[in-house]
Backbone bond lengths (Angstrom), bond angles and torsions (degrees), N, CA, C in turn:
res aa  C-N    CA-C-N  psi(-1)  N-CA   C-N-CA  omega(-1)  CA-C   N-CA-C  phi
1 X - - - 1.449 - - 1.526 108.54 -
2 X 1.285 114.62 131.52 1.460 120.63 -179.19 1.522 109.85 -104.55
3 X 1.322 115.38 137.97 1.456 120.52 176.89 1.518 109.69 -107.64
4 X 1.313 116.37 139.81 1.455 119.93 169.93 1.516 105.89 -91.21
5 X 1.326 115.36 84.28 1.460 121.12 -171.69 1.511 112.68 -61.67
6 X 1.322 118.00 -42.68 1.457 120.05 -175.75 1.520 111.45 -61.81
7 X 1.319 117.64 -43.92 1.467 118.38 -179.28 1.524 110.87 -70.06
8 X 1.343 118.40 -34.52 1.461 120.21 176.30 1.522 111.49 -63.51
9 X 1.334 116.55 -43.37 1.462 121.37 -179.55 1.522 110.79 -64.99
10 X 1.325 116.24 -46.72 1.473 120.60 -178.83 1.522 110.90 -65.22
11 X 1.328 117.45 -41.97 1.469 120.77 178.84 1.525 110.39 -62.68
12 X 1.325 117.95 -44.60 1.467 120.82 179.47 1.521 110.95 -63.08
13 X 1.323 117.15 -40.71 1.468 120.61 178.52 1.527 110.30 -64.43
14 X 1.319 117.29 -44.65 1.468 120.51 179.00 1.522 111.60 -64.13
15 X 1.332 117.19 -41.41 1.466 121.41 179.98 1.525 111.73 -62.72
16 X 1.337 116.47 -29.24 1.458 121.11 -177.57 1.525 112.95 -104.89
17 X 1.340 116.51 13.15 1.466 122.34 179.39 1.527 112.70 52.14
18 X 1.329 115.73 46.25 1.461 122.31 179.93 1.522 108.33 -107.94
19 X 1.347 115.83 125.91 1.456 119.89 173.28 1.518 107.56 -74.87
20 X 1.312 116.68 131.48 1.460 120.54 -175.16 1.525 109.02 -134.74
21 X 1.314 116.02 139.06 1.459 121.26 178.93 1.529 109.60 -103.30
22 X 1.316 115.34 168.96 1.465 119.32 176.57 1.524 111.01 -61.53
23 X 1.319 116.71 -34.92 1.471 120.33 177.35 1.530 110.29 -62.39
24 X 1.337 116.58 -43.36 1.468 120.81 177.86 1.523 111.01 -62.81
25 X 1.330 116.05 -43.58 1.464 120.46 179.52 1.529 110.07 -60.99
26 X 1.320 117.34 -43.05 1.460 121.30 178.54 1.522 112.15 -62.35
27 X 1.336 116.85 -41.79 1.461 121.33 179.30 1.528 110.65 -64.21
28 X 1.318 116.37 -45.65 1.465 120.96 179.57 1.525 110.02 -65.59
29 X 1.319 117.13 -40.56 1.461 121.87 177.57 1.525 110.33 -59.01
30 X 1.323 117.39 -44.29 1.466 120.93 178.31 1.520 111.40 -62.51
31 X 1.327 116.32 -40.33 1.461 120.59 178.26 1.525 110.65 -62.56
32 X 1.331 116.53 -44.75 1.468 120.85 179.70 1.524 110.18 -63.74
33 X 1.329 117.19 -43.84 1.459 119.73 178.16 1.522 111.46 -60.98
34 X 1.331 117.06 -36.91 1.456 121.62 176.60 1.525 110.24 -63.37
35 X 1.330 117.06 -44.30 1.467 120.85 177.82 1.526 111.30 -61.99
36 X 1.330 116.90 -41.34 1.460 121.13 179.23 1.524 110.30 -63.85
37 X 1.337 116.93 -42.01 1.461 119.80 -179.60 1.528 111.67 -66.50
38 X 1.342 116.43 -23.68 1.465 120.71 177.04 1.520 111.60 -91.10
39 X 1.336 116.48 13.94 1.469 123.93 175.27 1.523 114.09 67.92
40 X 1.342 116.92 28.82 1.464 120.30 174.58 1.519 108.48 -68.89
41 X 1.302 116.74 140.16 1.459 122.49 -178.21 1.532 110.04 -58.95
42 X 1.321 116.48 127.02 1.468 123.25 -178.35 1.534 110.71 -60.18
43 X 1.311 116.30 -40.24 1.468 119.85 -179.05 1.525 110.42 -64.46
44 X 1.338 117.59 -37.80 1.463 121.27 177.17 1.526 110.00 -61.46
45 X 1.329 116.39 -43.03 1.463 120.71 179.37 1.528 109.73 -60.78
46 X 1.319 116.58 -47.75 1.470 120.03 -179.97 1.519 111.44 -59.40
47 X 1.327 116.78 -42.42 1.464 121.13 -176.22 1.515 113.02 -74.26
48 X 1.330 117.91 -20.30 1.464 121.31 -174.41 1.528 112.97 -120.63
49 X 1.291 117.97 22.97 1.464 120.53 -176.43 1.533 112.00 -62.11
50 X 1.336 117.37 -28.96 1.462 120.07 178.99 1.527 111.19 -61.95
51 X 1.307 117.55 -31.44 1.465 121.59 178.91 1.518 109.99 -63.02
52 X 1.320 117.64 -35.69 1.451 121.62 -178.54 1.528 112.77 -73.30
53 X 1.321 116.34 -17.79 1.463 119.42 178.50 1.504 109.94 -74.43
């Protein structure tokens, strides 16, 4: 299963009225990729992306 991480991050930031920079997006993207490599459930990541912001 492939995630469109950038759009998920941007959508979550917009939904929560959070200003986000490309540096922030890159950091969050790296964190998500780390979670995926550790076999974290993809659905959990999608449902909790706001926590990573």
